[in-house]
C-alpha positions in Angstrom: 68.8 293.8 194.1 65.7 291.7 193.1 63.1 291.7 196.0 61.1 288.9 194.5 64.2 286.7 194.1 65.2 287.4 197.7 61.7 286.6 199.0 61.7 283.3 197.1 65.1 282.3 198.5 64.0 283.1 202.0 60.8 281.1 201.5 62.8 278.1 200.2 65.1 278.4 203.3 62.1 278.3 205.6 60.7 275.3 203.6 64.0 273.4 204.0 63.8 274.0 207.7 60.3 272.5 207.7 61.5 269.6 205.7 64.3 268.9 208.2 61.7 268.9 211.0 59.5 266.4 209.1 62.4 264.1 208.4 63.3 263.9 212.1 59.6 263.3 213.1 57.2 262.0 210.5 54.2 263.0 212.6 54.8 266.6 211.3 54.1 265.6 207.7 50.3 265.9 208.4 50.9 269.5 209.5 53.5 270.7 207.0 52.2 269.3 203.8 48.7 271.0 203.9 50.5 274.3 204.7 52.9 273.9 201.7 50.3 273.0 199.1 48.8 276.6 198.6 52.2 278.2 198.0 53.5 275.8 195.4 50.8 276.1 192.7 51.2 276.9 189.0 51.1 280.7 189.8 54.1 280.5 192.2 57.7 280.9 191.2 59.3 278.1 189.3 61.7 277.4 192.3 58.7 277.0 194.6 57.0 274.7 192.2 60.1 272.5 191.9 60.5 272.4 195.7 56.8 271.6 196.2 56.7 268.8 193.7 59.9 267.3 195.1 58.6 267.5 198.6 55.3 265.9 197.8 57.0 263.0 196.0 59.5 262.6 198.9 56.6 262.6 201.5 54.7 259.7 199.9 57.9 257.8 199.2 59.0 257.9 202.8 59.1 254.4 204.4 58.6 255.8 207.9 55.2 257.4 207.2 52.3 255.1 207.9 50.0 253.8 205.2 46.9 255.4 206.9 48.6 258.8 207.0 49.6 258.5 203.4 46.0 257.7 202.4 44.6 260.7 204.3 47.3 263.1 202.8 46.9 261.7 199.3 43.3 263.1 199.1 44.7 266.6 199.9 47.3 266.7 197.1 45.2 265.4 194.3 44.0 268.8 193.2 47.5 270.3 193.3 49.0 267.5 191.3 46.3 267.8 188.7 46.9 271.5 188.4 50.6 271.1 188.0 50.2 268.4 185.3 47.5 270.4 183.4 49.3 273.7 183.4 50.9 274.6 180.0 54.6 274.8 179.7 55.2 273.0 183.0 58.9 272.7 184.0 60.6 269.3 183.5 61.6 269.0 187.2 58.1 269.9 188.4 56.7 267.3 186.0 59.0 264.6 187.2 58.1 265.2 190.8 54.4 265.3 190.1 54.6 262.0 188.2 56.6 260.3 191.0 54.1 261.6 193.6 51.2 260.2 191.5 52.9 256.8 191.3 53.1 256.7 195.1 49.6 257.8 195.9 47.8 255.7 193.3 47.4 252.6 195.5 46.2 254.7 198.5 43.5 256.4 196.4 42.4 253.0 195.2 42.1 251.7 198.8 40.1 254.9 199.7 37.7 254.3 196.8 37.2 250.7 197.9 36.3 251.8 201.4 34.1 254.8 200.2 32.1 253.6 197.1 30.1 256.9 197.1 33.2 259.1 196.6 33.3 259.1 192.8 34.9 262.5 192.5 38.2 261.3 194.1 38.5 258.4 191.6 37.7 260.8 188.7 40.6 263.0 189.7 43.1 260.2 189.9 41.8 258.9 186.5 42.4 262.3 185.0 45.9 262.3 186.4 46.5 258.9 185.0 45.3 259.9 181.5 47.6 262.9 181.5 50.7 260.9 182.5 50.0 258.2 179.9 49.7 260.8 177.1 53.2 262.1 178.0 54.8 258.6 178.1 55.7 258.6 174.4 56.8 262.1 173.6 58.2 263.7 176.8 61.8 264.2 177.9 63.7 261.0 178.8 63.7 261.9 182.5 59.9 262.4 182.5 59.4 259.2 180.5 61.4 257.2 183.1 59.0 258.5 185.8 56.1 257.6 183.6 57.4 254.0 183.3 57.5 253.9 187.1 53.9 255.2 187.3 52.8 252.5 184.7 54.5 249.8 186.7 52.7 250.9 189.9 49.3 251.0 188.1 49.9 247.5 186.7 50.9 246.2 190.2 47.8 247.8 191.8 45.3 246.7 189.2 46.5 243.1 189.1 45.2 240.5 191.7 47.7 239.9 194.5 47.9 237.4 197.4 45.6 237.9 200.3 47.4 236.8 203.4 44.6 237.3 205.9 41.1 238.0 204.5 39.9 238.9 208.1 42.2 241.9 208.2 42.1 243.6 204.8 43.9 246.7 206.0 47.1 244.7 206.5 47.0 243.1 203.0 48.8 244.4 200.0 46.8 246.9 197.9 45.7 245.0 194.7 42.7 244.2 192.6 41.9 241.3 194.9 40.6 243.7 197.5 38.0 245.2 195.1 34.5 243.8 195.6 32.7 242.4 192.6 29.7 244.6 193.1 31.6 247.9 193.6 29.7 250.7 192.0 32.7 252.7 190.8 35.5 250.1 190.4 34.8 247.3 188.0 37.4 244.6 188.4 37.2 243.3 184.9 37.8 246.8 183.4 40.7 247.5 185.8 42.4 244.2 185.0 42.0 244.7 181.3 43.5 248.1 181.6 46.5 246.7 183.6 47.0 244.1 180.9 47.1 246.7 178.2 49.5 248.9 180.1 51.8 245.9 180.7 51.9 245.2 177.0 52.7 248.8 176.4 55.5 248.6 179.0 56.9 245.4 177.5 56.7 247.0 174.0 59.7 249.1 175.0 61.9 246.0 174.9 60.7 245.0 171.4 61.3 248.3 169.6 64.0 248.3 167.0 65.5 251.6 168.1 65.0 252.5 171.7 66.7 254.7 174.3 69.0 252.6 176.6 67.9 254.7 179.5 64.2 253.7 178.9 65.1 250.1 178.4 67.1 250.0 181.7 64.2 251.7 183.5 61.7 249.2 182.1 63.9 246.3 183.2 64.3 247.7 186.7 60.5 248.2 187.0 59.7 244.6 185.9 61.6 243.1 188.8 59.0 244.1 191.4 56.2 242.8 189.1 57.9 239.4 188.9 58.3 239.2 192.6 54.8 240.3 193.7 52.6 239.2 190.8 53.0 235.5 190.0 50.1 235.6 187.6 52.0 237.8 185.1 55.6 236.7 185.9 55.8 234.1 183.1 54.5 236.6 180.6 57.1 239.1 181.6 60.0 236.6 181.6 58.9 235.3 178.1 59.1 238.9 176.7 62.5 239.5 178.4 63.9 236.2 176.8 63.0 237.6 173.4 65.0 240.8 174.1 68.6 241.1 172.8 70.7 243.9 174.2 73.0 244.0 171.1 70.1 245.1 169.0 70.0 248.4 170.9 73.1 249.7 169.0 73.5 250.1 165.3 76.3 251.4 163.2 80.0 251.2 164.0 81.2 249.9 167.3 82.2 252.7 169.6 83.0 253.1 173.2 79.4 254.4 173.9 77.9 251.4 172.1 80.0 249.0 174.2 79.0 250.7 177.4 75.3 250.5 176.4 75.5 246.8 175.6 77.4 246.0 178.7 75.1 248.0 181.0 71.8 246.7 179.5 73.2 243.1 179.5 74.1 243.4 183.2 70.7 244.7 184.1 68.9 242.0 182.2 71.1 239.3 183.8 70.5 240.7 187.3 66.7 240.6 186.6 66.7 237.0 185.4 69.1 235.7 188.1 67.0 237.3 190.9 63.8 235.7 189.4 65.5 232.2 189.5 66.6 232.8 193.1 63.0 233.7 194.1 61.4 230.6 192.4 64.1 227.9 192.0 61.5 225.4 190.9 60.1 227.4 188.0 60.1 225.3 184.9 61.4 228.3 182.9 64.7 228.3 184.8 66.6 226.2 182.2 65.5 228.5 179.4 66.6 231.5 181.5 70.0 229.9 182.1 70.5 229.2 178.4 69.5 232.8 177.6 72.0 234.2 180.0 74.8 232.2 178.5 73.7 233.1 175.0 73.5 236.8 175.9 77.0 236.6 177.4 78.4 235.0 174.3 76.7 237.6 172.1 78.3 240.4 174.1 81.8 238.8 173.8 81.4 238.4 170.1 80.3 242.0 169.7 83.4 243.2 171.6 85.7 240.8 169.7 84.4 242.1 166.3 86.4 245.4 166.8 89.8 243.7 167.2 92.3 243.8 164.4 93.2 240.2 165.1 91.1 237.8 167.1 92.5 236.2 170.2 94.0 232.7 169.6 91.8 229.9 170.5 93.3 228.2 173.6 92.3 224.9 175.1 90.2 225.0 178.3 92.4 222.6 180.2 95.6 224.5 179.6 97.3 221.7 177.6 97.7 222.1 173.8 98.8 219.0 172.0 100.1 221.0 169.0 102.7 222.9 171.0 106.3 221.9 170.9 107.4 219.7 173.7 109.8 221.1 176.2 113.1 219.2 175.9 115.0 220.8 178.8 115.4 218.5 181.8 112.9 219.3 184.6 114.1 219.9 188.1 112.3 217.1 189.8 114.6 216.4 192.6 112.8 214.2 195.2 112.7 215.5 198.7 115.2 214.4 201.2 114.3 211.6 203.7 115.1 212.5 207.3 115.9 209.7 209.8 112.8 207.8 210.8 111.9 207.6 214.5 110.5 204.4 216.0 107.2 206.0 216.9 105.3 208.8 215.1 101.8 210.1 214.6 99.8 210.0 211.5 100.6 213.7 210.9 104.3 213.0 211.0 103.9 209.9 208.8 102.0 211.6 206.0 103.5 215.1 206.4 106.4 216.0 204.1 106.8 219.7 204.8 109.5 221.1 207.1 107.7 224.4 207.8 106.9 224.5 211.6 104.0 226.9 211.0 102.3 224.5 208.6 103.1 221.5 210.9 101.3 223.3 213.8 98.1 224.0 211.8 95.1 222.1 213.0 93.4 220.6 209.9 90.4 219.3 211.9 89.2 222.9 212.2 88.3 223.0 208.5 84.7 221.6 207.9 84.6 218.3 206.0 82.5 219.7 203.2 85.0 222.5 202.6 87.9 219.9 202.5 85.9 217.7 200.0 85.2 220.8 197.8 88.9 222.0 197.6 90.6 218.5 197.4 89.4 217.6 193.9 90.6 220.9 192.2 93.9 220.6 194.1 94.5 217.0 192.9 93.7 218.1 189.3 96.2 221.0 189.5 99.1 219.2 191.2 102.1 218.1 189.1 102.1 214.4 188.6 105.9 214.1 189.1 105.7 215.9 192.4 102.7 213.8 193.5 104.7 210.6 192.7 107.7 211.8 194.7 105.5 212.7 197.7 103.9 209.2 197.6 107.3 207.5 197.4 108.4 209.5 200.4 105.4 208.5 202.4 105.9 204.9 201.3 109.5 204.9 202.3 108.7 206.4 205.7 106.1 203.7 206.3 108.5 200.9 205.4 111.3 202.3 207.4 108.9 202.7 210.4 108.0 199.0 210.1 111.6 197.9 210.0 112.6 200.1 213.0 109.8 198.6 215.0 110.9 195.1 214.2 114.5 195.9 215.2 113.4 197.4 218.4 111.3 194.4 219.3 114.1 192.0 218.4 116.6 193.9 220.6 114.1 193.9 223.5 113.6 190.1 223.2 117.4 189.5 223.1 117.8 191.6 226.2 115.1 189.7 228.1 116.7 186.3 227.0 120.1 187.4 228.2 118.8 188.4 231.7 117.0 185.0 232.1 120.1 182.8 231.4 121.7 181.1 234.4 125.3 181.8 235.5 126.4 178.2 234.9 129.5 177.5 232.7 127.5 175.5 230.2 127.8 177.1 226.7 125.6 175.6 224.0 126.7 174.7 220.6 126.9 177.3 218.0 123.5 178.1 216.6 122.8 180.5 213.7 121.3 183.8 214.8 117.6 184.2 214.5 116.3 186.8 212.1 113.9 189.6 213.1 110.7 187.7 212.1 111.6 184.7 214.3 112.3 186.9 217.3 109.0 188.8 216.9 107.1 185.5 216.8 108.8 184.3 219.9 108.1 187.6 221.7 104.4 187.4 220.7 104.2 183.8 222.1 105.8 184.9 225.4 103.3 187.7 225.8 100.4 185.4 225.0 101.5 183.0 227.7 101.9 185.8 230.2 98.3 186.8 229.6 96.9 183.5 230.9 95.5 184.4 234.3 92.5 183.4 236.4 89.2 184.9 235.1 88.0 188.0 236.9 84.4 188.1 237.9 82.7 191.4 237.0 80.0 192.9 239.1 76.7 194.1 237.8 77.0 197.4 236.1 74.1 199.8 235.9 74.0 203.1 234.1 73.2 206.1 236.4 69.6 207.3 235.9 69.3 210.4 233.7 68.8 213.8 235.3 65.1 214.8 235.5 63.9 217.4 232.9 63.2 220.9 234.0 59.8 222.3 233.3 61.1 224.3 230.4 62.9 221.3 228.9 59.8 219.2 229.4 57.7 221.8 227.6 60.1 222.1 224.7 60.4 218.3 224.4 56.7 217.9 224.2 56.4 220.6 221.5 59.2 219.0 219.5 57.6 215.5 219.8 54.2 216.9 218.7 55.9 218.7 215.8 57.6 215.5 214.6 54.3 213.6 214.8 52.7 216.2 212.6 55.5 216.0 210.2 55.2 212.2 210.0 51.4 212.6 209.5 51.9 215.1 206.7 54.4 213.0 204.9 52.5 209.7 205.2 50.0 208.9 202.5 46.6 207.4 203.4 46.3 203.7 203.5 45.8 202.1 200.0 45.3 198.5 201.2 41.9 197.5 199.8 42.1 193.7 199.9 42.5 193.4 203.7 39.2 192.6 205.5 37.9 195.4 207.8 37.8 194.5 211.4 35.0 197.0 212.2 34.6 197.8 215.9 37.0 194.9 216.9 39.9 196.6 215.1 43.1 197.7 217.0 43.5 201.4 216.6 46.8 202.8 215.2 48.1 199.4 214.1 48.4 199.9 210.3 51.2 202.6 210.4 49.4 204.8 207.8 48.1 208.3 208.0 45.0 207.3 209.9 47.1 205.6 212.6 49.1 208.7 213.1 45.9 210.8 213.3 44.6 208.5 216.0 47.8 208.7 218.0 47.9 212.5 217.9 44.2 213.0 218.6 44.4 210.7 221.6 47.5 212.4 222.9 45.5 215.6 222.9 42.3 214.3 224.3 43.1 211.3 226.6 46.5 212.2 228.0 45.2 215.0 230.2 41.8 213.4 230.9 43.2 210.1 232.2 40.6 208.0 230.4 42.8 205.0 230.2 44.2 205.3 233.7 42.7 204.6 237.1 40.8 207.4 238.9 43.3 207.4 241.8 46.2 208.0 239.5 44.5 210.9 237.8 43.8 212.6 241.1 47.4 212.2 242.3 48.7 213.8 239.1 46.4 216.8 239.6 48.0 217.4 243.0 51.5 217.9 241.7 52.3 221.7 241.6 53.8 222.2 238.1 53.4 224.8 235.5 53.8 222.2 232.8 50.6 220.3 233.4 49.1 217.6 231.2 46.2 220.0 230.4 48.7 222.6 229.1 50.5 220.0 227.0 47.2 218.7 225.6 46.0 222.3 224.8 49.2 222.9 223.0 48.6 219.8 220.8 45.0 220.9 220.3 46.3 224.2 219.0 48.6 222.4 216.6 45.7 220.2 215.5 43.6 223.3 214.9 46.2 224.9 212.7 46.8 221.6 210.9 43.1 221.3 210.0 42.5 224.9 209.1 45.5 225.1 206.8 43.8 222.6 204.4 40.4 221.9 205.8 39.0 220.6 202.5 41.4 217.6 202.5 41.7 217.2 206.3 38.0 217.4 207.3 38.3 213.7 208.3 41.0 214.6 210.8 38.7 217.3 212.3 35.8 214.8 212.7 38.1 212.2 214.3 39.5 214.9 216.7 36.0 216.2 217.7 34.8 212.6 218.2 37.6 211.9 220.6 36.9 215.2 222.4 33.2 214.2 222.8 34.2 210.8 224.1 36.6 212.3 226.5 34.0 214.6 228.0 31.6 211.7 228.2 34.0 209.6 230.2 35.0 212.4 232.5 31.4 213.0 233.4 31.3 209.5 234.7 33.8 210.3 237.4 32.2 211.9 240.4 33.6 214.8 242.4 35.6 216.3 239.6 35.2 219.6 237.9 34.9 219.0 234.1 35.8 221.5 231.4 33.7 221.1 228.2 36.5 220.8 225.7 34.2 219.5 222.9 32.0 222.5 222.7 34.8 225.1 222.9 37.0 223.4 220.3 34.1 222.7 218.0 33.2 226.3 217.8 36.8 227.4 217.5 37.3 225.0 214.6 34.1 226.0 213.0 34.9 229.7 213.3 38.3 229.1 211.6 36.7 227.2 208.7 33.5 229.2 208.0 35.1 232.4 206.6 36.8 230.4 203.8 33.8 228.3 202.7 32.3 229.0 199.3 29.5 227.5 197.3 31.8 224.7 196.1 32.4 223.5 199.7 28.8 222.2 200.2 30.0 218.6 200.6 32.6 219.6 203.2 30.0 221.4 205.4 27.5 218.6 205.0 30.1 216.0 206.1 31.2 218.1 209.1 27.6 218.7 210.4 26.6 215.1 209.6 29.5 213.3 211.3 30.4 215.3 214.4 29.0 213.4 217.4 27.2 216.3 219.1 25.4 218.9 217.1 24.4 221.8 219.4 22.5 225.0 218.8 25.7 227.1 218.7 27.0 225.2 215.7 23.6 225.5 213.9 23.4 229.2 214.6 27.0 229.7 213.3 26.1 227.8 210.1 22.9 229.7 209.7 24.7 233.0 209.7 26.4 232.0 206.5 23.1 232.6 204.7 23.7 236.3 204.9 25.8 235.8 201.8 23.4 235.0 198.9 26.0 232.7 197.2 26.1 230.4 200.3 22.3 230.1 200.9 22.0 226.9 199.0 25.0 225.4 200.9 23.4 226.3 204.3 19.9 225.0 203.5 21.3 221.8 202.0 23.4 221.0 205.1 20.5 221.7 207.5 18.2 219.5 205.4 20.8 216.7 205.6 20.8 216.9 209.4 17.0 217.0 209.4 16.9 213.7 207.5 19.8 211.8 209.1 19.9 213.2 212.7 16.4 213.0 214.3 17.6 214.2 217.8 18.5 217.7 216.3 15.7 217.7 213.7 13.7 220.4 215.6 16.7 222.6 216.0 17.5 222.4 212.3 13.9 223.1 211.3 13.8 226.1 213.7 16.9 227.4 211.9 15.2 226.9 208.5 12.1 228.7 209.8 14.3 231.6 211.0 15.9 231.8 207.6 12.4 231.9 206.0 11.2 234.7 208.3 14.3 236.9 208.6 16.6 236.3 205.6 15.1 237.6 202.5 17.6 236.0 200.2 17.0 232.5 201.7 13.2 232.7 201.7 12.5 230.8 198.5 15.0 228.0 199.3 13.8 227.6 202.9 10.1 227.5 201.8 10.7 224.3 199.9 12.0 222.6 203.1 9.2 224.0 205.3 6.6 222.8 202.8 7.5 219.2 203.8 8.6 219.4 207.4 6.6 222.4 208.8 3.9 223.4 206.3 1.8 225.3 208.9 4.4 228.0 208.9 3.7 228.7 205.3 -0.1 228.7 205.9 0.3 231.1 208.8 2.5 233.4 206.7 -0.1 233.4 203.9 -2.9 234.1 206.3 -0.9 236.9 207.9 -0.3 238.4 204.4 -4.0 238.2 203.5 -5.0 239.7 206.8 -2.6 242.6 206.3 -4.0 243.3 202.8 -7.6 243.2 204.1 -6.8 245.6 206.9 -5.2 248.1 204.5 -8.3 247.9 202.2 -10.6 248.6 205.2 -8.5 251.5 206.3 -8.7 253.1 202.8 -12.6 252.6 202.5 -13.8 255.5 204.6 -11.7 257.9 202.7 -13.3 256.8 199.4 -16.8 257.2 200.8 -16.1 260.7 202.1 -14.7 261.7 198.8 -17.7 260.5 196.9 -20.1 262.3 199.4 -18.2 265.5 198.9 -18.6 265.2 195.2 
């Protein structure tokens, strides 16, 4: 009995128990993984090394383990992974697990380095692991190379800029190069992006090699799918390289069962990759090329399989009719269906139905959707036999004619019966008259019925529709939201007015009368600001509305529309800044009119929504948006200190100093009532913001020059004081000498 082998098996049994505990509760990963790392090093038994590498890869691939926990655990396994990869003669299974684990932890190490720019050692470790894996990518075993391909795909995805959904919450965004600051001391974005581009070319080179392993090609195609979905900047490059790939070129020599299987498998993987890319972006201009490539690839596969046949399959027409075939001379059995006796009254189903099966007769055709009926009718009409169709049409035509004749006969019999009952019992017998046909009897019956209709006119009373039921509070709220949503949809789809020749009415114009985008903006803005304030209504009416106890108040509806307006402006504030100014102008006017009513508590909507809108726009402003900020500050009706302070805080970013100073200078020149506030803000920038000092000094030199003089005097006084403080020391030193 081998004691070492028995001890190893017992250890693995215990480790499997720990794994089961971690699978049931992911919180135990943080306790189990640090305890397992010391016993799975290069000096341990090969079974323990395999188990450890597999468990590490499984831990970081677990979808139930949080990203923050993975980031913390990744720092603890870096040294162990580096030791396993650097050890000579490492086992293939151990190597595969280590590479898979490295692929999983690479994004988390990058996020850690972004948050901790002073931790250069951690980035050096992952860089060494990356270099080791890339060296093995060309000469390792096929299984290891497949894992290396997955690692390269993860590196390319991490080091390529992605989409930032919310810049205010970077922890929730996808890990990509877009999160790396430009001035990071360790991570240089340009170098990382260039490395990712080179690795992508290396990955795509697998598809262009003359002789390549089908397993590697399949692994490469599978890894490219996630890059196409998540990285739009490199999607077209990947698709272009895939379109230059031909699965038939993977095999050479005689056609065998293995070569057929290889071509079929790779062709299926390639088709799935391209079809999924078309589904993801149906408006991609490359989709026609992709569709042509898929059809061409399918034809190449069929031709490759057909080349092994002793005799190629006969070419048959696509419509199933070959003109060169001999005509069938045997008589066809085209016996028309029997015509049953026609009743005097029948439904449309009985008229056009020709089947005798009671189950089919009882089937409700109206249960089938109309689009489904339209979709299946055309193929059925194309496939039906023409002779059978003509027989069915003749049957329906016969039934229709017989039905008309039977109705005429019934009407004639009824008219004769009525005439016989109306005759007197006298002995007078008229001369012989030829009998009337069915048409004459029908005309006489119609005339009799028309005479019987002549009656005195009936006077109808006034008819009024009952009033509709009043809306509940929930229905009222939903209706208001739906109406506002439709108004925003109309406003988004309506282009601005292009009428340049019409004279402008100025202040005498009628608002919302041109049915363009500006009119809809006016309607929505006034719904939000004036509906709840009651500006256009009498004061008594406003007070009576406020007394109604209801959870769906006009204020709540107006605030809901204000929220929609806020989202509408912030989504594209550069193009919709005019909507924001019009909205805030109406808010200011509403507050002004409400202040004129006495005895009413007024909520300052203008100040609150101005700050909320400004806080939603400021994080996304860059140096190119100078005109947007100048227009906003120059055209809103009330410029208060809160707005100026919020704009002033943008100067903390050196790239936006010029934009802040220029907007404040514009307000100084064009808005005298707030000139002192803006100059105070410029002075504060000069005194407390080192990056804005030079730009602010130019403004103060014209508008408040004494600040610069005081600053220079204070600087000179400070220099003189320091010189006087140093003088006694010099005198004492000279005396001592």
